[in-house]
C-alpha positions as CSV (number, residue, x, y, z in Angstrom):
1,M,65.9,-10.1,-34.1
2,E,63.0,-9.4,-36.4
3,G,62.6,-11.6,-39.5
4,Q,64.4,-10.2,-42.5
5,E,61.3,-9.6,-44.6
6,T,59.5,-7.9,-41.7
7,A,62.4,-5.6,-41.0
8,N,62.8,-4.8,-44.7
9,S,59.1,-4.0,-45.0
10,K,59.1,-1.8,-41.9
11,A,62.1,0.1,-43.1
12,K,60.4,0.8,-46.5
13,Q,57.3,2.0,-44.6
14,I,59.4,4.4,-42.4
15,I,60.9,5.9,-45.5
16,K,57.6,6.2,-47.2
17,E,55.7,7.7,-44.3
18,N,58.2,10.4,-43.3
19,I,59.4,13.5,-45.2
20,F,62.3,14.6,-43.1
21,A,65.7,13.1,-42.4
22,T,68.8,14.1,-40.7
23,L,72.0,14.2,-42.9
24,A,75.4,14.0,-41.3
25,T,78.4,15.3,-43.2
26,S,81.9,16.2,-42.2
27,D,84.5,18.7,-43.4
28,R,88.1,18.1,-44.5
29,S,89.2,18.0,-40.8
30,G,86.5,15.5,-39.9
31,V,84.4,18.0,-38.0
32,P,80.9,16.6,-38.1
33,W,77.7,18.5,-39.1
34,A,74.1,17.3,-39.0
35,T,71.2,19.0,-40.7
36,P,67.5,18.2,-41.0
37,F,66.1,18.2,-44.5
38,N,63.0,17.4,-46.5
39,Y,63.8,14.5,-48.7
40,S,62.4,12.8,-51.8
41,C,63.5,9.4,-53.0
42,D,63.0,7.3,-56.0
43,E,61.9,3.6,-56.3
44,K,65.6,2.5,-55.8
45,Y,65.9,4.5,-52.5
46,V,68.2,7.1,-53.9
47,F,67.5,10.3,-52.0
48,Y,67.5,13.9,-53.2
49,M,68.2,17.0,-51.1
50,F,67.6,20.6,-52.3
51,S,69.6,23.3,-50.5
52,S,71.8,26.4,-50.9
53,K,75.2,25.8,-52.5
54,N,76.5,28.0,-49.7
55,S,75.2,25.8,-46.8
56,R,77.7,24.1,-44.6
57,H,76.4,20.6,-45.5
58,M,76.7,21.3,-49.3
59,K,80.2,22.6,-48.8
60,N,81.0,19.5,-46.8
61,I,79.6,17.2,-49.5
62,A,81.8,19.0,-52.1
63,I,84.9,17.9,-50.2
64,N,83.8,14.6,-48.5
65,K,81.2,12.5,-50.2
66,N,80.8,10.1,-47.3
67,V,77.5,10.8,-45.4
68,S,75.0,9.2,-43.2
69,M,71.3,9.7,-42.7
70,A,68.6,9.0,-40.1
71,I,64.9,8.8,-40.8
72,F,62.4,8.5,-37.9
73,D,59.1,9.7,-36.7
74,S,60.0,12.4,-34.2
75,T,56.5,12.5,-32.8
76,A,56.6,8.8,-31.7
77,R,56.6,8.0,-28.0
78,K,60.0,6.9,-26.6
79,D,58.9,3.2,-26.4
80,D,57.5,3.3,-30.0
81,I,60.5,5.0,-31.7
82,D,61.7,3.2,-34.8
83,G,63.9,4.4,-37.6
84,V,66.3,3.8,-40.5
85,Q,69.9,4.7,-40.5
86,I,71.8,4.9,-43.9
87,E,75.4,4.9,-45.0
88,A,75.7,6.7,-48.3
89,K,77.7,8.7,-50.8
90,A,76.5,12.1,-51.8
91,E,77.2,14.2,-54.9
92,I,76.2,17.7,-55.9
93,L,74.4,17.6,-59.3
94,E,75.6,20.3,-61.7
95,G,76.0,20.7,-65.4
96,D,75.7,17.4,-67.3
97,S,75.0,15.3,-64.2
98,L,72.1,17.6,-63.3
99,A,70.7,17.5,-66.8
100,K,71.0,13.7,-66.9
101,E,69.1,13.3,-63.6
102,W,66.6,16.1,-64.0
103,N,63.6,14.1,-65.4
104,H,64.1,11.5,-62.7
105,I,64.3,14.1,-59.9
106,F,61.3,16.0,-61.3
107,K,59.2,12.8,-61.2
108,A,60.3,11.9,-57.7
109,K,59.7,15.4,-56.2
110,F,57.7,17.7,-58.3
111,A,55.3,15.8,-60.5
112,G,51.8,17.2,-60.4
113,R,52.8,20.4,-58.5
114,R,51.7,23.8,-59.8
115,N,54.5,26.3,-60.2
116,A,57.1,23.5,-60.1
117,P,60.7,24.6,-60.4
118,T,62.7,24.2,-63.5
119,I,66.2,22.9,-63.9
120,E,67.4,26.5,-64.1
121,N,66.4,26.9,-60.5
122,F,69.2,24.5,-59.4
123,G,72.2,25.2,-61.5
124,G,74.3,27.9,-63.1
125,T,74.1,31.2,-61.3
126,S,71.3,29.9,-59.0
127,L,72.1,29.6,-55.3
128,R,70.2,26.3,-55.0
129,R,71.6,22.9,-55.7
130,I,70.5,19.3,-55.6
131,A,72.5,16.6,-53.8
132,K,72.0,13.0,-54.9
133,I,72.5,10.6,-51.9
134,T,73.1,7.1,-53.0
135,P,72.9,4.6,-50.0
136,S,75.3,1.7,-49.7
137,R,73.8,0.2,-46.5
138,F,70.5,0.5,-44.6
139,Y,69.9,-0.4,-40.9
140,K,66.7,-0.5,-38.8
141,F,66.3,-0.4,-35.1
142,D,65.7,-3.9,-33.8
143,R,62.4,-3.6,-31.9
144,T,62.8,-7.2,-30.6
145,S,66.2,-6.6,-28.8
146,V,66.5,-6.7,-25.1
147,P,65.0,-3.6,-23.5
148,G,67.6,-1.0,-23.0
149,E,69.9,-2.4,-25.7
150,D,70.5,-0.4,-28.8
151,E,70.5,-3.0,-31.6
152,R,70.4,-2.4,-35.3
153,Q,69.6,-4.9,-38.1
154,E,70.8,-4.5,-41.6
155,V,68.0,-4.3,-44.1
156,W,67.8,-4.7,-47.9
157,L,65.5,-2.4,-49.7
158,R,66.5,-2.9,-53.4
């Protein structure tokens, strides 16, 4: 098993160096759904997802807040693959919760961009919404495990 500080540092690096993740949700019956998405995250490793309110994953989040995520470099060779898996709760930000989070989200995702969207692009009659994904646990692939074994190590990023 990797040393804890090394594993924590590598997990932070994976999150910082990538821009896409896979989000797994499920509906009321437990039917799973996975979707790739472009993420942004803040300094506390809270993630934000921007998507249509009519998408299957956003509808799933509305009824089941339990989600999981995987972040990895899909261009890595098989022997070099490394990644972070995350257990989390997701919520769709609307109304007061969107207004409360907007400046924080704007800083994390849009600061310095020309033609950056406004809060109106994500609420009210707009079709776009923002999901806030708050992790409860992080795991990283254990690169020191026995070859062929699929081992995970819990990491602490906060």
